[in-house]
C-alpha positions in Angstrom: -8.1 25.0 -11.2 -10.9 23.7 -13.3 -14.2 25.3 -12.5 -17.4 23.2 -12.8 -20.9 24.6 -12.6 -24.0 22.6 -11.8 -27.7 23.4 -12.4 -28.9 21.3 -9.4 -28.6 22.0 -5.8 -25.3 20.8 -4.5 -24.7 19.2 -1.1 -24.5 20.9 2.3 -24.1 24.6 2.0 -23.0 24.8 -1.6 -25.3 27.1 -3.5 -27.3 26.3 -6.6 -25.7 27.7 -9.7 -28.0 28.6 -12.5 -26.9 28.0 -16.1 -30.1 28.9 -18.0 -28.2 29.5 -21.3 -25.2 27.8 -22.7 -23.2 31.0 -22.7 -24.4 32.3 -19.3 -21.6 33.7 -17.2 -21.3 32.8 -13.5 -22.3 35.5 -11.1 -19.0 36.3 -9.4 -20.9 37.1 -6.2 -22.1 33.5 -5.8 -20.0 30.6 -4.5 -19.0 27.9 -6.9 -17.8 24.4 -6.7 -14.1 23.5 -7.4 -13.9 19.8 -8.1 -10.2 19.8 -7.0 -10.8 21.5 -3.6 -11.2 18.1 -1.9 -8.1 16.5 -3.4 -6.1 19.7 -2.7 -7.2 19.6 0.9 -6.1 16.0 1.3 -2.7 16.8 -0.4 -2.2 19.7 2.0 -2.2 17.4 5.0 -0.4 14.4 3.5 2.8 15.0 5.6 1.0 16.1 8.8 1.6 13.9 11.8 -1.3 11.9 13.2 -1.2 14.0 16.4 -2.5 17.0 14.4 -5.5 15.1 12.9 -8.7 13.4 14.1 -10.0 10.0 12.9 -12.7 10.1 10.3 -14.5 7.7 8.0 -13.5 7.7 4.3 -16.1 10.4 3.5 -14.5 12.7 6.1 -17.1 12.2 8.8 -15.6 12.3 12.3 -15.9 9.0 14.2 -15.2 8.3 17.9 -13.1 5.2 17.6 -11.6 3.1 14.8 -12.3 -0.1 16.8 -16.0 0.5 17.2 -18.8 -1.4 15.6 -22.6 -0.9 15.7 -24.5 -3.8 17.3 -27.7 -4.7 19.2 -26.8 -4.0 22.8 -23.4 -5.2 24.1 -23.9 -8.9 23.3 -26.1 -8.8 20.2 -25.3 -9.2 16.5 -23.5 -6.6 14.5 -25.6 -4.3 12.3 -25.2 -3.5 8.6 -25.2 0.2 9.5 -21.7 -0.3 11.0 -20.1 1.8 8.3 -16.7 2.0 10.2 -16.4 -1.8 10.3 -17.7 -2.4 6.7 -15.4 0.3 5.2 -12.3 -1.2 6.9 -13.0 -4.8 6.0 -14.1 -4.0 2.4 -11.0 -1.9 1.9 -8.7 -4.4 3.5 -9.5 -7.2 1.0 -8.9 -4.8 -1.9 -5.6 -3.3 -0.7 -3.4 -5.0 -3.2 -3.1 -4.3 -6.9 -1.9 -7.3 -8.9 1.8 -7.9 -8.4 4.0 -7.5 -11.5 4.4 -10.8 -13.4 8.1 -9.9 -13.6 10.0 -7.4 -11.4 7.5 -8.0 -8.5 9.9 -7.3 -5.6 11.8 -4.1 -5.4 12.7 -0.8 -3.8 12.9 2.7 -5.0 14.1 6.3 -4.5 14.0 9.8 -5.9 16.8 12.0 -7.2 17.9 13.7 -10.4 19.7 13.2 -13.7 22.4 15.7 -14.3 24.0 16.4 -17.7 27.8 16.1 -17.3 29.0 16.3 -21.0 28.0 17.6 -24.4 27.7 14.1 -25.9 23.9 13.9 -25.5 23.3 17.3 -27.1 25.7 16.5 -29.9 23.6 13.5 -31.0 20.0 14.3 -29.9 17.7 17.3 -29.9 16.1 16.1 -26.7 16.0 19.1 -24.3 16.9 16.9 -21.3 20.5 16.8 -22.7 20.8 20.4 -23.9 22.8 22.0 -21.1 25.7 20.8 -19.1 24.7 21.0 -15.4 21.0 20.7 -16.2 19.1 18.6 -13.7 15.9 16.5 -14.4 13.8 14.9 -11.6 14.1 11.1 -11.5 12.5 8.2 -9.7 14.2 4.9 -9.8 13.0 1.4 -9.0 15.4 -1.6 -8.4 14.1 -5.2 -8.5 14.6 -8.8 -8.9 12.8 -10.3 -11.9 11.5 -13.9 -11.9 10.3 -14.3 -8.3 7.2 -13.3 -6.4 6.6 -10.2 -4.3 7.9 -12.0 -1.2 11.1 -13.2 -2.9 14.5 -12.6 -1.1 16.5 -9.8 -2.7 19.7 -11.9 -2.9 18.4 -14.8 -5.1 20.2 -15.7 -8.3 18.4 -13.7 -10.9 18.7 -10.7 -13.2 18.0 -7.4 -11.6 16.0 -4.4 -12.9 17.1 -0.8 -12.7 14.4 1.4 -14.0 14.6 5.2 -14.2 11.7 7.6 -14.8 13.0 11.0 -16.0 10.4 13.8 -15.9 11.7 16.0 -18.7 10.2 19.3 -19.9 9.0 17.5 -23.0 7.4 14.6 -21.2 8.4 11.3 -19.6 11.6 9.5 -20.5 11.6 5.9 -19.1 14.8 3.9 -19.0 13.9 0.3 -18.0 17.3 -1.3 -17.7 18.6 -4.7 -16.6 21.9 -5.4 -14.8 23.3 -7.3 -17.8 23.9 -6.0 -21.3 22.2 -9.0 -23.0 19.1 -11.2 -22.4 18.1 -14.8 -22.7 16.4 -14.4 -26.1 16.0 -12.3 -29.2 12.7 -13.7 -30.4 10.0 -11.9 -28.3 7.4 -14.7 -28.6 9.7 -16.8 -26.5 9.5 -14.5 -23.6 6.3 -15.9 -21.9 7.7 -19.4 -22.3 11.0 -18.5 -20.8 9.4 -16.7 -17.8 7.0 -19.6 -17.2 10.0 -22.0 -17.1 11.6 -19.9 -14.4 8.5 -19.6 -12.2 6.6 -22.2 -10.3 5.4 -25.6 -11.6 1.7 -25.5 -12.4 1.1 -28.7 -10.5 3.3 -28.5 -7.4 3.6 -24.7 -7.2 7.3 -25.3 -6.5 10.3 -23.9 -8.3 11.2 -26.6 -10.9 14.9 -27.0 -11.8 14.0 -29.3 -14.7 11.8 -26.6 -16.2 14.5 -24.0 -15.7 17.2 -26.0 -17.6 14.7 -27.5 -20.0 14.1 -24.1 -21.7 17.8 -23.1 -21.6 19.1 -26.3 -23.0 16.7 -26.1 -25.9 17.5 -22.5 -26.8 21.3 -22.2 -27.3 21.3 -18.4 -28.0 20.7 -18.0 -24.2 24.2 -19.3 -23.3 25.9 -15.9 -22.8 23.1 -14.8 -20.4 23.2 -18.3 -18.7 26.9 -17.9 -18.0 26.6 -14.3 -16.7 23.7 -15.2 -14.4 25.4 -18.4 -13.1 28.5 -16.4 -12.3 28.6 -14.2 -9.2 27.1 -11.4 -11.3 23.9 -13.3 -10.8 23.9 -12.6 -7.1 24.6 -8.8 -6.6 25.2 -7.4 -3.2 22.0 -5.4 -2.9 20.9 -2.9 -5.5 23.6 -0.2 -5.2 26.5 -2.2 -6.5 25.4 -3.2 -10.0 25.4 -1.7 -13.4 22.3 -1.2 -15.7 22.0 -1.6 -19.4 19.2 -0.7 -21.9 20.0 -3.9 -23.8 17.9 -2.8 -26.7 19.1 -0.5 -29.4 17.5 3.0 -29.8 18.1 6.0 -32.1 19.3 9.5 -31.1 18.0 12.1 -33.6 19.2 15.7 -34.2 17.0 18.6 -35.4 18.1 18.1 -39.0 16.8 14.5 -38.9 20.3 12.9 -38.9 20.5 10.0 -36.4 22.7 7.3 -34.9 22.1 4.1 -33.1 22.6 4.1 -29.3 22.7 1.8 -26.4 22.5 3.4 -22.9 24.1 2.1 -19.8 24.3 3.1 -16.1 27.6 2.3 -14.3 27.5 2.1 -10.5 29.7 4.8 -8.9 29.7 2.5 -5.8 31.6 -0.2 -7.8 30.5 -3.7 -8.5 30.1 -6.0 -5.5 28.6 -9.5 -5.6 27.7 -12.3 -3.2 29.0 -15.8 -3.7 26.3 -18.5 -4.0 26.8 -19.4 -0.3 26.7 -15.8 0.8 23.5 -15.2 -1.1 21.8 -18.1 0.5 22.8 -16.9 4.0 21.8 -13.3 3.2 18.3 -14.6 2.0 17.8 -16.2 5.4 19.2 -13.5 7.6 17.6 -10.5 5.8 15.5 -11.3 2.7 14.9 -7.6 2.2 18.6 -6.7 2.2 18.5 -4.9 -1.2 15.6 -2.7 -0.2 17.0 -1.9 3.2 20.5 -1.3 2.0 19.3 1.3 -0.5 17.0 2.9 2.0 19.6 3.1 4.8 22.3 4.5 2.6 20.1 7.4 1.4 18.8 8.0 5.0 22.4 8.3 6.1 23.3 10.8 3.4 25.4 8.2 1.4 23.6 9.0 -1.9 24.1 6.3 -4.5 24.8 7.3 -8.1 25.2 5.9 -11.6 27.1 7.4 -14.4 25.2 7.2 -17.7 26.9 6.4 -21.0 25.9 6.0 -24.6 27.5 3.6 -27.1 27.1 5.1 -30.5 27.1 3.6 -34.0 26.3 5.4 -37.3 24.0 3.5 -39.7 27.0 2.7 -41.8 29.0 1.3 -38.8 26.0 -0.7 -37.7 25.6 -2.2 -41.2 29.2 -3.4 -41.0 29.2 -4.4 -37.3 30.2 -8.0 -36.5 26.8 -8.6 -34.8 23.2 -7.7 -35.7 22.7 -4.5 -33.8 19.1 -5.6 -33.1 20.1 -8.9 -31.4 19.4 -8.7 -27.7 21.7 -11.7 -27.0 24.8 -9.7 -28.3 26.7 -7.2 -26.3 28.5 -4.2 -27.8 31.8 -4.6 -26.0 33.3 -1.3 -24.9 36.5 -2.1 -26.7 34.5 -2.3 -29.9 32.0 0.6 -29.2 33.4 3.0 -26.6 31.4 4.3 -23.7 30.7 8.0 -24.0 29.5 9.7 -20.8 26.3 11.8 -21.0 25.4 12.4 -17.4 24.8 11.0 -13.9 21.8 9.9 -11.9 21.9 10.4 -8.1 19.3 9.3 -5.6 18.9 11.6 -2.6 15.3 11.0 -1.2 13.6 7.9 0.1 9.9 7.3 -0.6 7.3 8.7 1.9 4.9 5.9 1.0 6.2 2.7 -0.6 2.9 1.8 -2.3 2.3 5.2 -3.8 5.8 5.8 -5.0 7.3 2.3 -5.7 4.5 -0.2 -6.1 2.3 2.0 -8.3 5.1 3.4 -10.5 5.1 2.0 -14.1 7.8 2.1 -16.8 7.4 2.0 -20.5 10.3 2.2 -23.0 7.9 3.8 -25.5 7.9 6.9 -23.3 10.5 9.1 -25.0 10.7 12.8 -25.9 11.5 14.1 -29.4 15.2 13.3 -30.1 15.0 9.7 -29.0 13.3 7.0 -31.1 12.9 3.2 -31.1 14.4 0.9 -33.6 13.1 -2.2 -35.4 14.8 -4.3 -32.7 12.2 -7.1 -32.4 12.3 -7.5 -28.6 12.1 -3.7 -28.2 9.1 -3.6 -30.5 7.4 -6.1 -28.3 8.3 -4.2 -25.1 6.9 -1.0 -26.6 3.4 -2.7 -26.3 3.9 -5.0 -23.3 5.3 -2.7 -20.7 2.5 -0.1 -21.0 -0.1 -2.8 -21.2 1.1 -4.4 -18.0 0.4 -1.1 -16.2 -3.0 -0.8 -17.8 -3.7 -4.2 -16.3 -2.1 -3.6 -12.9 -3.1 0.0 -12.0 -5.7 0.8 -14.7 -6.1 2.6 -18.0 -5.5 6.0 -16.2 -2.2 4.9 -14.5 -0.4 7.9 -15.9 -2.7 10.2 -13.8 -1.2 8.7 -10.6 1.1 11.2 -9.1 4.2 9.0 -9.3 3.6 8.5 -13.1 2.4 11.9 -14.0 4.5 14.1 -16.3 5.4 17.6 -15.2 4.4 19.3 -18.4 0.8 19.9 -19.5 -1.0 16.9 -21.0 -3.8 17.6 -23.6 -5.3 14.8 -25.7 -8.5 12.8 -26.3 -7.9 10.0 -23.8 -10.9 10.3 -21.5 -13.0 8.5 -18.9 -12.2 5.0 -17.7 -11.8 3.8 -14.2 -10.3 6.3 -11.7 -10.0 9.2 -14.1 -9.5 12.0 -11.6 -8.2 14.5 -14.2 -10.6 14.2 -17.1 -9.4 17.3 -18.9 -12.4 19.4 -17.9 -14.8 20.7 -20.6 -12.3 20.5 -23.5 -13.7 18.5 -26.4 -13.1 14.8 -26.4 -12.4 14.7 -30.1 -10.3 16.9 -32.4 -12.9 19.7 -32.6 -12.6 22.6 -34.9 -14.7 24.7 -32.4 -12.0 24.5 -29.8 -9.0 23.5 -31.8 -6.1 21.8 -30.0 -2.7 23.1 -31.1 -0.3 20.8 -32.8 3.5 20.7 -32.5 5.4 21.2 -35.7 6.9 17.9 -36.8 10.3 18.0 -35.1 12.2 16.2 -37.9 11.8 14.2 -41.1 12.0 10.6 -40.1 11.3 9.2 -43.6 14.8 7.9 -43.8 14.8 6.1 -40.4 13.7 2.7 -41.7 14.0 1.3 -45.2 12.4 -2.1 -45.6 14.1 -4.6 -47.9 11.6 -7.5 -47.8 8.0 -8.5 -47.4 6.2 -9.7 -44.3 7.3 -13.2 -43.2 6.8 -15.5 -40.2 10.3 -15.5 -38.7 12.2 -17.3 -35.9 16.0 -16.9 -35.5 18.2 -20.0 -35.4 21.3 -20.5 -33.2 24.6 -20.1 -34.9 28.3 -20.4 -34.0 28.3 -16.7 -33.5 26.2 -17.2 -30.3 29.2 -18.8 -28.7 31.7 -16.0 -29.3 30.8 -13.7 -26.4 30.5 -16.6 -23.9 34.1 -17.6 -24.8 35.3 -14.1 -24.3 33.4 -13.9 -21.0 34.9 -17.2 -19.8 38.4 -16.3 -20.8 38.1 -12.9 -19.0 37.2 -14.4 -15.6 39.8 -14.9 -13.0 40.5 -18.5 -11.9 38.4 -17.9 -8.7 35.5 -16.5 -10.8 35.7 -19.5 -13.2 35.6 -21.9 -10.2 32.7 -20.0 -8.7 30.8 -20.3 -12.0 31.4 -24.0 -12.2 30.3 -24.5 -8.6 27.2 -22.4 -9.1 26.1 -24.3 -12.2 26.7 -27.7 -10.5 24.8 -26.5 -7.4 21.8 -25.3 -9.5 21.7 -27.9 -12.3 22.4 -30.7 -9.9 18.9 -30.1 -8.6 17.4 -31.0 -12.0 16.6 -34.7 -12.0 16.2 -35.2 -15.7 19.5 -36.6 -16.9 18.7 -35.9 -20.6 18.3 -32.1 -19.8 21.6 -32.2 -17.8 23.4 -33.8 -20.6 22.1 -31.4 -23.2 23.1 -28.4 -21.2 26.5 -29.8 -20.4 27.2 -30.2 -24.1 26.4 -26.5 -24.6 28.9 -25.6 -21.9 31.4 -27.9 -23.5 30.9 -26.2 -26.9 31.9 -22.9 -25.1 35.0 -24.4 -23.5 36.1 -28.0 -23.1 37.4 -27.5 -19.5 34.2 -25.7 -18.5 31.9 -28.4 -20.0 33.9 -31.4 -18.5 34.1 -29.8 -15.0 30.3 -29.2 -14.9 29.5 -32.6 -16.4 31.6 -34.3 -13.8 29.9 -32.4 -11.0 26.4 -33.4 -12.2 27.3 -37.0 -13.0 27.1 -36.7 -16.8 29.5 -38.4 -19.2 30.3 -36.4 -22.3 
């Protein structure tokens, strides 16, 4: 506990503590004030049933009835002294933190990551991977992406699978998507893309013209378009889908040698999707199906799990790889870069309080222990800033002090004050003081060889090339006849709601460039002549 002493008389029954000199020691016979006594008391009753407690105001004062108000007589006006009423109304209108701009709707659970092979320790010095059988506490959050907080779980959209590992060397966040690629590789396009998927600024309705306008003007999106418009775009809840880091990272050993990695999480429950029609029905029957299915499975002891894999390329292999390893629109196909198992995540505990444990949790791909490093992947570089900044906006500059986000190892730095700082690091200096010198970790490895630049600073925007159509063709040819028909049906159903014929025509030509049969079938369905 941190001990605070005060020179002034403290409230009700707490004795005055004299500190006449800077180095005066507290008289051990006198009571002292522990700033964490109150929070600890609240923590001690957090799981007690209401039948063991009595109603109080927010300051702890007992109050006879939560429905009572102070007023003049039984028919007169209410009084400003009605603290019970004012507290409840004032708190009520401030209950919500801003919803996430993306990933607003979701569910979550707690569990553990268990190392199952030596692959992780062979390529990274991160202690989380150093022993087979080692378990690390994890909280996961599963979500849709583009919609609002009240969105149905079954809508056609990407899904998020985000895992917070509380390692002995700090937080490791894995914010994954259920596809190995994304709609773009130039990060400045991201706000434009998301705006095109959200509501029209005039009508506040979903706008299919806007949806297809962006996609038809950015050809590099076609692989993600086809994956999302297949039945992979409507997963059956959250338990039956895979997760992918998408971005490329580095795994580093103690000697400074390193490899490129992509991380993926394969559902041990198997892949299960809704058809377009089934997703629509599910949205109407139970719009919270994904959240409920996850919760009910864990409650019943049917614990969902995901096997975690790395795909690994040496710097030399990456240099000769057929795709730019920093292009988020390109998948490392397992037949080209094999999956190597590192562990398994299993969820065994439901949240006690959804707001505290699911709504307030924040993820940030910059949170990595030594042995894992980012790359110059441009979309990753943007995410390293944007994810943490989103949490600073949503839940405040001290969001990592919230219990759900807090690391399990000691935190000591010079980040102080700000709204809701309830652990302000006591009396330690708020700068790097030589009077009370904060210890430093020895530099874990020499990273001078991690990036070697070969050009000057330029303003850059990638251009679509024929290479952007290779993976979509592989994907199309790998679908069964039924899945191909479902993809065509889904696109016609969705793009048919876009009224702008020029946009329809443009997108149909992109599909045609992937495959003639595909393009002609869609064009026919949306009344376009190619």
